[in-house]
C-alpha positions in Angstrom: -11.8 0.1 -29.4 -14.6 1.4 -31.7 -16.7 2.3 -28.6 -13.9 4.3 -27.1 -13.3 6.2 -30.4 -17.0 7.0 -30.7 -17.1 8.3 -27.1 -14.0 10.5 -27.8 -15.7 11.9 -30.9 -18.9 12.6 -29.0 -17.1 14.3 -26.2 -15.3 16.5 -28.7 -18.5 17.5 -30.5 -20.2 18.2 -27.1 -17.3 20.4 -25.9 -17.3 22.4 -29.1 -21.1 22.8 -29.0 -20.9 23.9 -25.4 -18.2 26.5 -26.3 -20.3 27.7 -29.2 -23.4 28.1 -26.9 -21.4 30.0 -24.3 -19.7 32.5 -26.6 -22.7 35.0 -27.0 -22.8 35.5 -23.2 -20.7 37.6 -21.0 -17.5 35.9 -19.9 -17.1 36.1 -16.1 -14.3 38.4 -14.9 -11.3 36.7 -13.3 -9.2 39.8 -12.2 -6.9 37.8 -10.0 -5.5 35.7 -12.9 -4.4 38.0 -15.8 -3.9 35.0 -18.1 -7.7 34.2 -18.0 -8.9 37.8 -18.4 -11.4 37.9 -21.2 -10.2 39.3 -24.5 -12.7 42.1 -24.8 -11.5 43.2 -28.2 -12.1 39.7 -29.6 -15.4 39.3 -27.8 -16.5 42.5 -29.5 -16.9 40.4 -32.6 -18.7 37.5 -31.1 -20.5 36.5 -34.3 -17.3 36.1 -36.3 -15.8 34.1 -33.4 -18.9 32.0 -33.2 -18.8 31.3 -36.9 -15.2 30.0 -36.5 -16.3 27.6 -33.7 -19.4 26.7 -35.8 -17.1 25.4 -38.6 -15.6 22.9 -36.1 -19.0 21.9 -34.8 -20.1 21.2 -38.4 -17.0 19.1 -39.0 -17.5 17.1 -35.8 -21.1 16.3 -36.7 -20.3 15.3 -40.2 -17.4 13.1 -39.1 -19.6 11.4 -36.5 -22.2 10.5 -39.1 -19.6 9.4 -41.7 -17.8 7.2 -39.3 -20.8 4.8 -39.2 -19.9 3.7 -42.8 -16.3 2.8 -42.1 -15.1 -0.8 -42.6 -13.8 -2.9 -39.8 -10.0 -2.7 -39.2 -7.7 -5.7 -39.2 -4.8 -3.7 -37.7 -4.9 -0.4 -35.7 -2.6 1.8 -33.7 -2.4 1.4 -29.9 -4.8 3.1 -27.6 -2.0 5.2 -26.1 -1.0 6.5 -29.5 -4.6 7.3 -30.4 -5.2 8.9 -27.1 -2.1 11.1 -27.4 -3.3 12.4 -30.8 -6.9 13.1 -29.5 -5.4 15.0 -26.6 -3.1 17.1 -28.8 -5.7 18.1 -31.3 -8.4 18.9 -28.8 -6.0 20.9 -26.6 -4.9 22.8 -29.8 -8.5 23.7 -30.6 -9.3 24.8 -27.1 -6.2 27.0 -27.0 -7.4 28.6 -30.3 -11.0 29.3 -29.5 -10.6 30.4 -25.8 -11.5 34.1 -25.8 -9.0 35.0 -23.1 -6.0 37.3 -22.9 -3.6 34.4 -22.4 -0.3 35.4 -24.0 -1.6 38.6 -25.6 -2.2 39.4 -29.3 0.1 39.3 -32.3 -2.4 41.4 -34.3 -5.0 43.9 -33.4 -8.6 42.8 -34.0 -9.5 43.3 -37.7 -12.7 42.3 -39.4 -10.8 41.9 -42.6 -8.3 39.5 -41.0 -11.1 37.6 -39.3 -13.1 37.2 -42.6 -9.9 36.0 -44.3 -9.5 33.4 -41.5 -13.0 32.3 -41.9 -12.6 31.9 -45.6 -9.4 29.7 -45.1 -11.3 27.7 -42.5 -14.2 27.1 -44.9 -11.7 26.1 -47.6 -10.1 23.6 -45.3 -13.5 22.2 -44.2 -14.5 21.7 -47.9 -11.2 19.9 -48.6 -11.6 17.6 -45.6 -15.2 16.8 -46.6 -14.2 16.2 -50.3 -11.3 13.9 -49.3 -13.4 12.1 -46.8 -16.0 11.2 -49.4 -13.3 9.8 -51.7 -11.8 7.8 -48.9 -15.2 6.2 -48.2 -15.1 3.0 -46.2 -11.3 3.1 -46.0 -11.4 6.0 -43.5 -10.6 5.5 -39.8 -10.1 7.8 -36.9 -7.1 5.8 -35.8 -4.3 4.6 -38.0 -5.4 1.3 -39.3 -5.6 -1.1 -42.3 -9.1 -2.1 -43.2 -10.6 -5.3 -44.6 -10.2 -5.0 -48.4 -8.3 -1.7 -47.9 -7.8 0.2 -51.1 -5.1 2.8 -52.0 -7.1 5.8 -53.0 -5.7 8.0 -55.8 -8.9 9.8 -56.9 -10.0 13.4 -56.2 -7.5 15.3 -53.9 -5.5 12.1 -53.5 -4.2 12.6 -57.0 -1.9 15.3 -55.6 -1.9 14.9 -51.9 -1.5 11.7 -49.8 -3.1 13.3 -46.7 -5.6 15.9 -47.9 -7.8 15.5 -44.8 -4.9 16.6 -42.7 -4.2 19.5 -45.0 -7.9 20.6 -44.7 -7.8 20.3 -40.9 -4.6 22.2 -40.6 -6.1 24.9 -42.8 -9.0 25.1 -40.4 -6.7 25.5 -37.4 -4.7 28.2 -39.3 -8.0 30.0 -40.2 -9.1 30.1 -36.6 -5.7 31.4 -35.5 -6.2 34.3 -37.9 -9.7 34.9 -36.6 -8.5 35.3 -33.0 -5.2 37.0 -33.7 -3.9 35.7 -30.3 -0.5 34.2 -29.4 -2.4 31.5 -27.5 -4.1 30.5 -30.8 -0.6 30.3 -32.5 0.5 27.9 -29.8 -2.6 25.8 -30.5 -1.8 25.9 -34.2 1.7 24.6 -33.4 0.3 21.8 -31.4 -2.0 20.8 -34.2 1.0 20.8 -36.7 3.0 18.6 -34.3 0.0 16.2 -33.9 -0.7 15.8 -37.6 2.9 15.5 -38.6 3.4 12.8 -36.1 0.2 11.0 -37.3 1.3 11.4 -41.0 4.6 9.7 -40.3 2.9 6.8 -38.6 0.3 6.4 -41.3 2.9 6.5 -44.1 4.8 3.7 -42.3 1.6 1.7 -42.0 0.6 2.1 -45.6 4.1 1.3 -46.8 3.9 -2.0 -45.0 0.5 -2.7 -46.4 1.0 -1.7 -50.0 4.8 -2.1 -50.5 6.2 -0.8 -53.8 2.8 0.3 -55.0 2.7 2.9 -52.1 6.3 3.9 -52.7 5.5 4.7 -56.3 2.5 6.7 -55.2 4.7 8.6 -52.7 7.1 9.6 -55.4 4.3 11.1 -57.5 2.5 13.0 -54.8 3.0 15.5 -52.0 2.2 14.8 -48.3 0.3 18.0 -47.4 1.0 21.0 -49.7 1.7 20.7 -53.4 5.1 21.9 -54.4 6.2 22.4 -50.8 5.8 19.2 -48.7 
């Protein structure tokens, strides 16, 4: 199970790195398929688009390195459940970063909007890193209970039960702003579905593991966004 998870992470990092390397070059013309026609307006700002992809490459590299320190699991979700989540989040990201016409644009290309998206993505990346460091050896890519698993309440976990998911969704939202494409909005929606599904499964798992202690923690905190949800 751990070998499969590591392979999936490496494939994801490799795909993102490949996309990042390809962005500065001319996208081949596919005039027969309008959906795949390059978004020339977006590609006119390659460096900003490349910066958005770079944030995800950085996230993938850090996550791969940090995963080596995780504790062994005594109970994990099924391979099918984990595979579905990996498929959804990777499909979401590919829809967001693909510089093609797709479903058209909901906003014209704007450097101001793109910079705002990059700032949100950077904030989400920082939150995910911060939460990951507090989670320490309790972290796992799949939903699981670790040996000597602890219920973390420090750092961002004082307010949020799933700050890593908050950070990741902020990154998806930031990239959607950078591209300004409807296809990116579809990707964002897929990411929201994926992490809301995972959140529910994880809360059920933690509730079984920690019982009333976790229920008390749930009542004092928010799942993803303080004051909202």
